C-alpha positions, 0 to 999 in steps of 0.5 A: 222542837228537838235541841239538835234543831234549835242549835243549828238554827242557832248556829245558823243565825250566828253565822249570819249575824256575824257578818251583818254585825262586821258591816253595820258596826262599819256603818255606824262608826262612820255615822257616829264620827260623821253623822254620815249615813253612807248607803254605800257601805254595802258596795264596800262589802261586795268590793271585799268579796269581789277582791277574794274572789279575784285574789284567789282567781286570777292572782292564785294567792292563798284564801287568807291572803286574798280575805287580808288583801280586800281588807286592805283595798276596801281600806283605802278605797273607804279613805278615798270616798271620805276624801272625793265625795264626802269631807266637803259636806261633813256637818250637814244633813241631806247632802251625805245622803244624797251623795251616798246614794248616788255613790251606791248606784255608781258602783254597784253600775261599774261593778255590774259592767266589770264583773258582769251579771254571772254568780261567782264563787271560790273554793271553800277555805276550810274543809269538812264538819265539826261535831258539838254536842250532837249538831254538824256545823261545818268548818266553813261557818265555824270560821265565820264566827271566830274570824268575826270574834277575832276581828271584833276583839281587835277593833274594841282593843284598838278603840280602848288601847290607842291614841287613835282610838280614843280619839275616834271615841272623843270626835263621836262624844263631843266634835267641838270638844275633841277639836278643842283638844286639837284633834283633827276631825277630818283626819278622823273622819278619815280614819273610821272610813279606814276601819269601815272599809277593813270590817266590810271587806272582812265580811266580804272575804268570809262570805265568799266562799259560802255563798254566791257574790254578784254585783247586787250583792251590797245593795240587797243588803244595805237595808237590813244593815239600815235596820240593824243599826237603827235597832241597836241605836244610831252610832252605838258600837254595843248596839250594832253588835247586839242588833246584827246578832239579833237580826240573824238569829231572827232570819234564821228561826223565820226562815226555818219555820216561815219559809220565805216570809223570813224577812217580813218576820225580821222587819216585824221584829224592828217595828215591835223593838222600835214601837217599845224601844224607838231609840234602839237597844242603846240609842240615847236622846 
């Protein structure tokens, strides 16, 4: 295999992995704080893409302002979802899962009615190509990767450098001990949903100039994201990052050499990882 082809495959995998990572981080964060596996998180990603689309097409905002609007609105949506649907069942196992599945169907059906069945697309936010060591990369893909790195840096600065971020980590590690220290678990869970909304909204905004968007894109993604979270280790943020890029690269190589069997190869990789590391890369007992 030629070096240029291999590097192009890696870039494509990193682009997909960047999107997977952003969505997986939000799902992982909410699970780590509230032990809620929010299957509706894929719909947050879908809403981020549509807010970006309508910001550009209807409000005539720039792509960048539309992306910021998407992050803010999806964050607010996440706060509302937590307060209305999940707060009363926090700490339970079955009820949040059933609610999340029902919420997924509600949002996707509503999106189908409001947004329609047709695929939609927005103009490229950044045009042109970049040549790096002999390979040609679209500026859009570079934007996705750089945007993701900026968001990852911002997230970890928030977690390590702010009191709210440290409170999030405290609740994730031991909610009872955090409560003794006066940390409001409900407020922290709401904050985790807001951050997950920001990340999912950003992922939807970043992907919208590259691919057509539709009302089913969130439902199609959530099973991959669930697998990524399992690979990385339930509740582990570093695991979500590693799992997201692992999945993106696996898909990219599989799509190049296996064609339609890319998904089969990726899920087979999941099975192999769990056979040798049942708790995922960074899971704990």
